[in-house]
Each structure stands twice: as structure tokens, then as C-alpha cells.
N, C-alpha and C positions, 0 to 999 in steps of 0.2 A: 802685752800690748797697750801704750798709753792712750789714754782719749783722743778721740780727735784723729788719729791714721787710721785711712782707710786700706782695706785690702791689696790695693795696687801698690799702695805706698810702701806697707808692710814688704811687699814681693818685692820691691823696689830695693828695699834697704837689704834684702838676703840676695841681693845681684839676680833673682831673677826674674831678667827683661822679658821674654820674650812670652809668659802670661804676664805679665803688670800691663803689658801693650793689649793685649785681647782685653783684658778688663776694662781698661779705659777707652780702648775704640768702641764699646758699648755704653760709655756714660757723657751721650752727646749733651751738648749745650751746656756741661760744667766748664768752669774755665780756670778751677783748680785741676782738672782732669785735661782739657787742652793744652794746659802749659806743660804738662807730665809727657803729655805726647809727643809735642812736638821736642822736647829735648829725647828722648829716646828715637824719632825717628832722624834726629840731627845724629845720636849714636852712631845711626846702623847707617849713614849718608843717603836717607833716603829724602834727601831736598825735595822733591817734588809733594811726599806726603806732607813734610812739616808745612812747606809753603801754603797747602789746605788748611792746615790749622792752624795757622799765624793768622791768616785769611777769616776762616770763623772767628776764633779768639775777637780778632779785629773787630769784627760785625755786632758783636755786644760790647765791647768797650775800647774804644778808639781812642782812647788817649792812654792807654796802657803803653809807656816808653819803650819800655823793655822787647814787647811784640812789635812796637814799630821799628825799631833798629833791626830785630830780627828780619821784617820786611825788606829792610832797606838794604840790607846784606843779599837776601835775592836779587834786587835788580842789578849787583855788579854781575858782570861777566866772571864764568866759571873759576878761572885763574885767578880773579882777584879775592873770591870768597876765605875768609878767614875764620873758622869755625872756633870761637875761644872755648 
């Protein structure tokens, strides 16, 4: 394991998404953990949970353009939502 790789990131790299998600859900406030958690929720089509995480992320860093774009995507009607 290289320096700086968290246990959740290791699990993600191994394809163990459910355990990684549980770890990330317990790392409240960490921006990188929130970013990864938002990706996992989007992967699982859990858009309501992703929206919660995106809003929490933007509370700490409102200037993040990627997360602002994700928030804008949530404001679209469901049938117009495109998940890149």
C-alpha cells in the first residue's frame, strides 16, 4: 500500500464498494471522504443520499466547481439527469 492511501481507498481499488462506503460514512467532515462517498452513492443510483453529501461538501468548500456542477445536476428533472 503506497503512502497516503486510506483504508477506504484501498477497498475501492479492490472493488469492495460496500465496505468502503461504510468506512466513508463514518469519516464525517473529511472532504476527500465526502467526494468518494458522493461517487459511491451516484454509482448506486442513491441520488438523495448523493445530494446530502454534495451539500455537506459545499458547506465547507462552496467554490468547488465539480461539486457545484453535481448540485446543478440534482436541480434538473429526473429524466434529464445525465450521470457522466
